[in-house]
C-alpha distance (Angstrom), angle and dihedral (degrees) to the residues before:
residue distance angle dihedral
M1 . . .
S2 3.78 . .
T3 3.79 116.9 .
Q4 3.80 94.0 -168.1
K5 3.79 112.7 128.2
N6 3.78 119.4 -122.0
S7 3.82 104.5 -118.1
D8 3.82 90.1 -160.5
R9 3.78 92.7 61.0
P10 3.83 111.5 102.0
V11 3.78 117.2 -114.0
K12 3.81 108.5 -110.1
I13 3.79 119.4 -122.1
T14 3.80 110.7 -130.6
T15 3.77 135.3 -178.2
Q16 3.80 87.9 -98.3
T17 3.80 89.8 53.2
V18 3.79 89.2 56.7
V19 3.80 93.2 48.0
D20 3.81 90.0 48.9
M21 3.81 90.4 51.1
K22 3.81 90.0 60.4
R23 3.79 90.6 48.8
K24 3.82 90.3 51.9
G25 3.80 93.4 45.0
E26 3.80 92.8 -116.2
K27 3.81 114.7 146.7
I28 3.82 118.5 -121.8
S29 3.80 122.8 -133.0
M30 3.80 120.3 -151.1
L31 3.81 133.3 173.2
T32 3.78 135.1 172.2
A33 3.80 125.0 -112.5
Y34 3.79 131.6 175.3
D35 3.82 105.7 -178.5
F36 3.81 142.4 43.8
T37 3.81 98.9 -104.9
M38 3.81 97.1 48.5
A39 3.81 91.5 44.0
Q40 3.80 91.4 51.4
I41 3.81 92.2 51.0
I42 3.81 97.4 49.4
D43 3.81 92.7 40.3
Q44 3.79 91.1 54.6
A45 3.82 89.2 45.7
G46 3.81 88.1 62.9
I47 3.81 106.6 -103.9
E48 3.80 113.3 163.7
I49 3.81 100.4 -148.9
I50 3.79 131.4 25.5
L51 3.79 115.6 -162.5
V52 3.77 117.1 -157.1
G53 3.77 91.6 -154.0
D54 3.76 128.7 -165.3
S55 3.81 81.0 -125.4
A56 3.81 80.5 94.2
S57 3.80 81.6 86.6
N58 3.82 88.5 68.0
V59 3.80 105.9 32.6
M60 3.81 100.5 31.7
A61 3.81 104.1 29.4
G62 3.81 101.5 28.6
H63 3.81 97.7 -124.4
E64 3.79 121.2 150.4
T65 3.83 93.5 -128.9
T66 3.80 139.3 18.6
V67 3.81 91.7 -112.2
P68 3.86 97.7 94.9
M69 3.82 94.2 60.8
T70 3.80 114.2 110.9
L71 3.77 130.1 -157.1
D72 3.80 89.9 -108.6
H73 3.81 90.0 53.8
M74 3.80 90.8 51.6
I75 3.79 93.3 46.2
Y76 3.81 89.4 53.5
H77 3.81 94.8 49.9
T78 3.80 92.7 43.3
S79 3.79 93.8 50.9
C80 3.83 89.1 52.0
V81 3.81 91.0 52.0
V82 3.80 95.4 45.2
R83 3.81 90.7 56.2
G84 3.80 89.8 57.8
V85 3.80 97.5 49.4
D86 3.81 129.9 89.0
R87 3.80 102.2 160.7
A88 3.81 116.3 12.3
L89 3.80 126.8 91.3
V90 3.81 107.3 -111.4
I91 3.81 115.6 -147.3
A92 3.81 121.7 -176.8
D93 3.78 128.0 -157.4
L94 3.77 117.4 -123.9
P95 3.82 101.1 -134.9
F96 3.79 129.7 -128.2
M97 3.82 114.7 -62.1
S98 3.80 94.3 7.7
Y99 3.83 92.3 103.2
Q100 3.82 109.5 11.4
V101 3.83 100.1 80.8
T102 3.81 103.6 60.0
T103 3.78 138.4 -8.9
K104 3.80 89.2 -120.6
E105 3.79 92.0 55.5
A106 3.80 90.5 47.5
L107 3.81 91.1 53.7
I108 3.80 92.2 47.6
S109 3.83 91.1 49.8
A110 3.80 92.2 49.2
G111 3.79 90.9 46.8
R112 3.80 92.0 52.0
M113 3.78 90.7 50.2
M114 3.80 90.9 54.3
K115 3.82 98.4 40.4
E116 3.81 101.7 37.3
A117 3.81 101.1 31.2
G118 3.79 101.2 29.7
A119 3.81 94.7 -128.5
H120 3.79 117.0 170.3
A121 3.82 93.5 -145.8
I122 3.79 140.6 -9.1
K123 3.81 133.5 -127.1
M124 3.81 126.3 -140.7
E125 3.80 130.4 -171.3
G126 3.79 121.3 -132.7
G127 3.77 144.7 40.7
K128 3.79 133.1 -123.3
P129 3.84 97.3 5.6
I130 3.82 92.5 60.7
I131 3.81 99.4 38.8
N132 3.81 95.5 104.0
S133 3.79 90.5 51.0
V134 3.81 91.2 48.8
K135 3.81 90.3 51.6
K136 3.80 92.9 49.6
I137 3.81 93.0 47.8
V138 3.81 92.6 48.0
E139 3.81 90.5 47.2
A140 3.81 87.4 55.8
G141 3.80 89.3 58.8
I142 3.81 98.0 -102.6
P143 3.83 116.2 131.7
V144 3.80 115.0 -129.0
M145 3.79 130.9 -156.4
G146 3.80 115.1 -161.5
H147 3.82 127.6 -142.9
L148 3.81 125.2 -152.9
G149 3.80 137.8 168.1
L150 3.77 113.3 36.7
T151 3.79 103.8 20.3
P152 3.82 107.4 -170.7
Q153 3.81 94.6 -157.7
S154 3.82 86.9 65.9
I155 3.79 95.4 49.3
Y156 3.80 93.3 120.4
K157 3.81 88.6 55.5
F158 3.81 93.1 49.1
G159 3.79 94.2 37.9
T160 3.81 91.6 -153.8
Y161 3.81 143.1 52.9
K162 3.81 92.9 -131.9
V163 3.81 123.3 133.3
R164 3.81 112.6 -70.4
A165 3.83 131.4 -140.7
T166 3.79 96.7 26.5
E167 3.82 90.2 136.0
E168 3.80 120.5 73.0
Q169 3.81 96.3 -119.7
E170 3.80 94.7 53.2
A171 3.81 90.5 42.4
E172 3.81 92.2 54.1
E173 3.81 90.0 46.7
L174 3.80 90.2 52.5
I175 3.81 91.0 51.7
R176 3.81 90.4 50.2
D177 3.80 90.9 48.4
A178 3.81 91.3 50.5
K179 3.80 90.6 53.6
L180 3.82 91.3 46.1
L181 3.82 90.6 52.1
E182 3.79 90.2 49.8
E183 3.80 91.2 49.6
A184 3.82 90.2 47.8
G185 3.80 89.4 58.6
C186 3.82 106.5 -96.8
F187 3.80 111.7 156.7
S188 3.82 94.0 -153.8
I189 3.81 142.7 0.2
V190 3.81 131.9 -141.5
L191 3.80 113.2 -140.3
E192 3.80 111.1 -159.5
K193 3.79 127.7 -165.0
I194 3.79 101.1 -22.9
P195 3.83 130.0 133.3
A196 3.80 112.7 -72.1
K197 3.81 93.2 -127.0
L198 3.81 91.6 54.0
A199 3.81 92.0 48.4
A200 3.80 90.5 50.2
R201 3.82 90.2 50.5
V202 3.80 92.4 50.3
T203 3.80 89.8 48.1
E204 3.81 90.7 53.6
E205 3.81 95.1 45.6
I206 3.81 99.0 51.8
S207 3.79 128.6 57.1
I208 3.83 96.8 -143.0
P209 3.82 122.0 82.4
T210 3.79 122.9 -91.2
I211 3.79 120.0 -147.2
G212 3.78 113.8 -157.8
I213 3.77 133.6 -151.5
G214 3.76 109.8 176.6
A215 3.80 88.5 -11.8
G216 3.80 102.3 107.6
A217 3.78 137.2 -111.1
G218 3.79 96.0 -63.8
C219 3.81 93.7 82.0
D220 3.80 121.1 98.9
G221 3.80 91.3 -118.3
Q222 3.78 144.4 -2.2
V223 3.82 136.1 -125.1
L224 3.80 132.5 -165.9
V225 3.78 133.9 176.4
I226 3.80 106.4 -101.8
H227 3.82 93.8 -134.7
D228 3.80 90.1 55.0
M229 3.80 99.4 46.4
L230 3.83 92.0 46.1
G231 3.79 91.8 51.8
L232 3.79 95.4 -118.2
N233 3.79 89.4 128.9
K234 3.80 112.1 54.4
E235 3.81 97.7 174.1
F236 3.82 96.8 65.3
N237 3.82 110.7 79.7
P238 3.82 111.9 159.8
R239 3.79 119.4 164.4
F240 3.80 93.1 -111.6
L241 3.81 95.9 55.6
R242 3.80 120.4 103.4
R243 3.81 113.8 -173.4
Y244 3.79 113.3 -143.8
A245 3.81 95.0 -174.7
D246 3.79 141.9 10.7
L247 3.79 100.1 -130.8
N248 3.79 91.9 155.6
T249 3.81 89.2 68.4
V250 3.82 93.2 39.6
M251 3.80 92.1 52.7
T252 3.81 94.2 42.9
D253 3.80 90.7 52.6
A254 3.81 91.7 47.2
V255 3.81 93.4 50.5
Q256 3.80 92.3 46.9
N257 3.81 91.0 49.5
Y258 3.81 89.9 50.1
I259 3.81 91.3 50.8
K260 3.81 90.4 49.0
D261 3.82 92.4 50.2
V262 3.80 92.6 48.7
K263 3.80 92.8 48.0
S264 3.83 92.4 47.7
K265 3.81 91.7 46.2
D266 3.81 90.2 -120.5
F267 3.82 89.9 123.6
P268 2.94 122.4 92.8
N269 3.81 100.9 27.1
E270 3.81 126.9 -172.0
E271 3.81 93.1 -82.0
E272 3.82 91.9 51.2
Q273 3.81 97.5 58.7
Y274 3.78 136.9 65.0
G275 3.77 127.5 -111.3
G276 3.77 126.0 -146.8
């Protein structure tokens, strides 16, 4: 059997790749995906990390929050994404109440995500209260990405999607939580909707990469929800969002043109049907 490496095969992004990127000062790009086709497109475009976020609850299922997502839902979406990816690191959210009850349950949930969905790593929201679970999952050989700041699974506790950690006490707590997550073995941390200066400070004080969403340019990388940055969702307009396309308009125009062609009997034409 030949041991020669296929030079055409893309080099896989791993958790160590991401850590090395921070060390080299290279920014990290991350986007969400929830299905095979979208994952294939952004993987081939060169994205480093694909997050199968529980934001699927909002953009795929139409829920108001991420709370309704179940572990089975997330396993399904993650398995679809993994099948479309050759290069990117695929990280899957553990959904609400799949890891908060006991450390044992957290480990089982993370194990299912790896074994049944094929995820390369998992993401968990929170700081000190989940540290023991993070340690146990990492000890089992499963990479963990942390998530601090605005944690959408706790939206009913916060009662609002406003910027977090604007007060000194909460800011200091966030810094402590970031260091605890690093010590527990997390390879990276998402910082969501916190002041840019605080995010930059956290990024400087820990050795693992930070990925920001609404957390300023001082983070080691950035993440956006794919439906938002492609302009599929026109109702969501936070300050941190930059739209790179207007696919809502493109798709609306395409559908309306299709309807017009069907109604006028222009579609299908002679070249678009079979003889016999």
